[in-house]
Wavefront OBJ file of the C-alpha trace (Angstrom):
o trace
v 14.195 14.400 -7.161
v 12.092 11.391 -6.239
v 13.890 11.005 -2.892
v 13.513 14.691 -1.997
v 9.872 14.696 -3.071
v 9.086 11.548 -1.083
v 10.722 13.045 2.029
v 8.805 16.304 1.598
v 5.428 14.613 1.238
v 6.189 12.220 4.100
v 6.775 15.225 6.359
v 3.550 16.760 5.117
v 1.560 13.591 5.799
v 3.093 13.319 9.272
v 1.560 16.706 10.128
v -1.963 15.762 9.067
v -4.256 15.123 12.082
v -6.312 12.692 10.000
v -3.263 10.700 8.879
v -1.871 10.601 12.429
v -5.161 9.437 13.933
v -5.601 6.793 11.241
v -2.030 5.537 11.597
v -2.304 5.317 15.385
v -5.666 3.583 15.642
v -6.415 1.449 12.581
v -3.335 -0.860 12.618
v -3.768 -1.601 16.316
v -7.464 -2.415 15.870
v -6.700 -4.670 12.903
v -3.957 -6.465 14.812
v -6.251 -7.042 17.791
v -8.997 -8.458 15.586
v -6.516 -10.691 13.769
v -5.095 -12.115 17.012
v -8.516 -12.948 18.432
v -9.669 -14.448 15.131
v -6.689 -16.791 14.981
v -7.041 -17.707 18.651
v -10.742 -18.441 18.242
v -9.926 -20.582 15.224
v -7.619 -22.767 17.293
v -4.457 -21.590 15.514
v -2.390 -19.831 18.192
v 0.801 -20.873 16.400
v -0.026 -18.509 13.557
v -0.225 -15.356 15.687
v 2.987 -13.954 14.186
v 1.475 -14.443 10.735
v -1.642 -12.617 11.954
v 0.410 -9.656 13.211
v 2.376 -9.455 9.945
v -0.821 -9.695 7.893
v -2.471 -6.937 9.897
v 0.593 -4.747 9.344
v 0.388 -5.301 5.591
v -3.290 -4.387 5.716
v -2.319 -1.074 7.298
v 0.305 -0.410 4.619
v -2.218 -1.174 1.871
v -4.825 1.149 3.425
v -2.270 3.961 3.601
v -1.255 3.492 -0.048
v -4.830 3.155 -1.282
v -6.247 6.235 0.411
v -3.076 8.293 -0.017
v -2.706 7.506 -3.717
v -6.416 7.791 -4.381
v -6.460 11.237 -2.838
v -3.040 12.378 -4.114
v -4.313 14.435 -7.030
v -7.474 15.467 -5.233
v -5.531 16.769 -2.223
v -3.197 18.783 -4.444
v -6.223 20.247 -6.177
v -7.774 21.270 -2.855
v -4.487 22.843 -1.733
v -4.200 24.829 -4.975
v -0.856 23.274 -5.913
v -1.977 20.916 -8.686
v -1.379 23.452 -11.466
v 2.157 24.143 -10.211
v 2.916 20.418 -10.055
v 1.764 19.877 -13.617
v 3.667 22.960 -14.825
v 6.950 21.589 -13.470
v 9.456 20.778 -16.264
v 9.296 17.072 -15.493
v 7.034 14.227 -16.631
v 3.929 14.238 -14.405
v 4.630 10.677 -13.255
v 7.958 11.754 -11.715
v 6.148 14.480 -9.800
v 3.297 12.284 -8.532
v 5.410 9.193 -7.781
v 7.021 10.781 -4.669
v 3.511 11.353 -3.283
v 2.556 7.711 -3.673
v 5.903 6.567 -2.256
v 5.355 8.854 0.735
v 2.009 7.190 1.464
v 3.747 3.800 1.427
v 6.534 5.065 3.704
v 4.061 6.388 6.256
v 2.372 2.994 6.116
v 5.506 1.354 7.530
v 4.305 2.516 10.932
v 1.441 0.025 10.593
v 3.884 -2.868 10.372
v 5.952 -1.651 13.315
v 2.846 -0.915 15.399
v 1.186 -4.281 14.831
v 4.346 -6.230 15.640
v 5.021 -4.146 18.769
v 1.369 -4.356 19.842
v 1.325 -8.131 19.408
v 4.571 -8.557 21.305
v 3.786 -6.258 24.242
v 0.109 -7.088 24.751
v -0.227 -10.687 23.580
v 3.308 -11.943 24.018
v 3.713 -13.023 20.393
v 7.349 -14.119 19.919
v 8.946 -12.168 17.104
v 11.038 -15.076 15.905
v 11.281 -14.683 12.136
v 12.320 -17.691 10.111
v 14.659 -15.530 8.013
v 15.282 -12.114 9.622
v 17.468 -10.893 6.753
v 14.902 -11.829 4.119
v 12.180 -10.200 6.236
v 14.230 -6.984 6.498
v 14.500 -6.937 2.686
v 10.984 -8.156 1.852
v 9.163 -5.490 3.864
v 10.867 -2.468 2.183
v 10.615 -4.226 -1.181
v 6.895 -4.762 -0.686
v 6.432 -1.153 0.411
v 8.316 0.210 -2.617
v 6.270 -2.042 -4.869
v 3.037 -0.785 -3.366
v 4.240 2.790 -3.845
v 4.731 2.152 -7.559
v 1.333 0.475 -7.714
v -0.028 3.625 -6.092
v 0.974 5.667 -9.143
v -1.379 3.587 -11.269
v -4.130 4.140 -8.715
v -3.460 7.893 -8.682
v -3.540 8.142 -12.470
v -6.812 6.208 -12.561
v -8.521 8.070 -9.758
v -7.717 11.456 -11.289
v -10.469 10.750 -13.793
v -13.050 10.516 -11.007
v -14.885 13.343 -9.308
v -14.846 11.565 -5.957
v -11.970 9.114 -5.713
v -12.703 8.406 -2.043
v -15.894 6.593 -3.012
v -13.858 4.048 -4.979
v -11.070 3.704 -2.428
v -13.617 2.788 0.243
v -14.878 -0.095 -1.904
v -11.391 -1.381 -2.808
v -9.762 -1.542 0.620
v -11.147 -4.781 2.050
v -11.648 -6.760 -1.199
v -8.006 -6.225 -2.217
v -6.455 -7.294 1.076
v -8.830 -10.249 1.210
v -8.013 -11.427 -2.334
v -4.298 -10.751 -1.747
v -4.205 -13.228 1.132
v -2.892 -10.734 3.670
v -4.858 -12.383 6.461
v -6.938 -15.179 4.896
v -5.179 -17.873 2.818
v -5.914 -17.562 -0.896
v -6.643 -21.285 -0.974
v -9.687 -20.663 1.208
v -11.209 -18.297 -1.381
v -13.297 -19.241 -4.451
v -11.324 -20.433 -7.460
v -12.289 -17.461 -9.631
v -10.292 -15.149 -7.368
v -7.021 -16.878 -8.331
v -6.322 -14.948 -11.573
v -7.220 -11.668 -9.868
v -4.854 -12.391 -6.993
v -2.035 -13.393 -9.366
v -2.254 -10.035 -11.176
v -1.947 -7.919 -8.018
v 1.459 -6.905 -6.610
v -0.130 -6.910 -3.159
v -0.549 -10.693 -3.382
v 3.110 -11.379 -4.112
v 4.368 -8.763 -1.670
v 2.260 -10.206 1.137
v 3.436 -13.708 0.218
v 7.097 -12.662 0.306
v 6.769 -11.019 3.718
v 4.810 -13.966 5.112
v 7.329 -16.489 3.743
v 10.188 -14.546 5.314
v 8.398 -14.428 8.662
v 7.218 -18.044 8.822
v 9.582 -19.893 6.487
v 6.651 -21.286 4.498
v 8.349 -20.907 1.113
v 11.059 -19.181 -0.953
v 11.037 -15.423 -0.423
v 12.957 -14.083 -3.390
v 10.772 -15.396 -6.250
v 7.662 -13.893 -4.650
v 9.411 -10.582 -4.033
v 10.714 -10.557 -7.607
v 7.232 -11.089 -9.041
v 5.881 -8.330 -6.775
v 8.467 -5.836 -8.033
v 8.011 -6.922 -11.665
v 4.249 -6.345 -11.530
v 4.808 -3.062 -9.685
v 7.197 -1.863 -12.402
v 4.563 -2.706 -15.009
v 2.032 -0.699 -12.987
v 4.558 2.153 -12.794
v 4.983 2.198 -16.584
v 1.236 2.000 -17.210
v 0.574 4.686 -14.602
v 3.145 7.003 -16.213
v 1.458 6.611 -19.597
v -1.975 7.251 -18.140
v -0.756 10.250 -16.135
v 0.709 11.848 -19.276
v -2.544 11.211 -21.176
v -4.654 12.692 -18.394
v -2.406 15.759 -18.153
v -2.616 16.428 -21.890
v -6.372 15.995 -21.930
v -6.787 18.327 -18.971
v -4.562 20.975 -20.586
v -6.503 20.786 -23.866
v -9.858 21.106 -22.126
v -8.639 23.627 -19.514
v -10.108 21.467 -16.755
v -6.986 20.663 -14.728
v -8.412 22.170 -11.567
v -11.810 20.577 -12.087
v -11.583 17.143 -13.773
l 1 2 3 4 5 6 7 8 9 10 11 12 13 14 15 16 17 18 19 20 21 22 23 24 25 26 27 28 29 30 31 32 33 34 35 36 37 38 39 40 41 42 43 44 45 46 47 48 49 50 51 52 53 54 55 56 57 58 59 60 61 62 63 64 65 66 67 68 69 70 71 72 73 74 75 76 77 78 79 80 81 82 83 84 85 86 87 88 89 90 91 92 93 94 95 96 97 98 99 100 101 102 103 104 105 106 107 108 109 110 111 112 113 114 115 116 117 118 119 120 121 122 123 124 125 126 127 128 129 130 131 132 133 134 135 136 137 138 139 140 141 142 143 144 145 146 147 148 149 150 151 152 153 154 155 156 157 158 159 160 161 162 163 164 165 166 167 168 169 170 171 172 173 174 175 176 177 178 179 180 181 182 183 184 185 186 187 188 189 190 191 192 193 194 195 196 197 198 199 200 201 202 203 204 205 206 207 208 209 210 211 212 213 214 215 216 217 218 219 220 221 222 223 224 225 226 227 228 229 230 231 232 233 234 235 236 237 238 239 240 241 242 243 244 245 246 247 248 249 250 251 252
């Protein structure tokens, strides 16, 4: 059911003019900025890391805005009541939506790597190609599960987009997707350690550059994501019951 639902919502997202425009433009702009920033900083050897980081930024943006608007979009389309009436736990119905947003975000990774290779001549020589091929899908699946927690939280808000706009850049900054965590203030360390985005980005970067062991970072990313999945399922059930009791499913 999850696989069929994820495929269905991926097809739906691929037919959205807004999603297509965002997927085509934003990753390329982020990759261009990252390349020039690293070149200006006198670190041309880290251009592959810049391209990978920009791709992860695109995946995170897709998950954040897609998960934040998952419930809201279903409400606007008039399908939210039918989703909640399905004889399945609400988390199993919403999870395919959040996974679909992560799957569509894979284009960001492909686009940034292709853009960097074709335009700037960045050699795509990964330190561990096999680990990279496993770390990227693992990170994307982890972010999809994290998206369920975001969706269950944002359903309580009237305008989830207002919060997603404020979370996009702080999260990828604290997660070390482009800037090393060591360059940030010390108080950001505990926040970064609690986010699956931090460990997913670290695993992908380690696979690309060989800067550390990949599998422990990927394991921590998936462990935190599973915890987010469980917490999101509990919150989604609570929100559904509260909305049914108050008859505000289409409003709250």
